[in-house]
N, C-alpha and C positions, 0 to 999 in steps of 0.2 A: 428442092422447091416444093412448097406446100400447094396442093391442089385446091380448087375452089370448094370442093366438097369438104376437105379437111379444114379449110379456113372457116367455113360455115359452121362445122361441128364445134370448133373452138369458140366461136362467137356465141353460139347458142348456149354452150356449157357455161361460159362466163356470165351470161345474162341470168341463167337459171340459178347459179350459185349466189349471185348478188341478190336476187329476189328471195331465195331461201334464207340467206343470212339476215336480210332486212326483217324478215318475219321472226327471226330468232329461233328457227326450227332446225332440228338435226336432220341429217340425211335419212336416218332410220325412220323418223316420223313422217317426213314427206314421201319417202318411198312407199311406206305402208298405206298412206292415204290415197296413192294412185295405183296401188297394186303391183309394184315391182320390188325387186330385191334392192337393198341398200347399195350393193356393189354395182348394180346396173346404173343407178342414179349417180354414183361416184364416177363411173366411166363416162357418162354423159357430161357431167360437170367438167371433167378434165379434157373433153373434146376427143375422146377415143372412139366414141360411137355417136351416131346421129339418132335422136329419138324420132319415133313415128309422129305423124300429125295428130293421131288420136292421143298419144301420150302427152304431146305439147298442150293440147286442149285440156286434158285432165290437170296438168300442172298449172295452167293458167287459172283454172277454177280454184285450186288449192291456194294459190298465191293471191287470189282475189282480184285478178285483172281480167278484163273482158277478152282480151287477146294478147298474145305475145307478139309484139311488133319488133321485127329485127331490121335494122338498117345496115345492110351489107354494102360496103364500098366495092364496086366492081368497075372495071374499065368498060365492060359491055354486059348487057343482060345475058343470062344463061338459062338454059332449060333445066328442069329438075333431072337429076341423074337417077 
């Protein structure tokens, strides 16, 4: 069974990948613009790791969005882990 944290990591990754592809940018380019290695961005996009809030804000700036708004379906609200 997938935990809430893992599920959130997957949803964030899919959203970031979609935003990057809409921009027509490579992982290498986006990663360098926010100061991380391409492999780290790849792991985030695949849902293997959760990005920090700081990194999410940097990525939002790169993608030209004011904020990354994630709508996560949950049975009940949960606290940050």
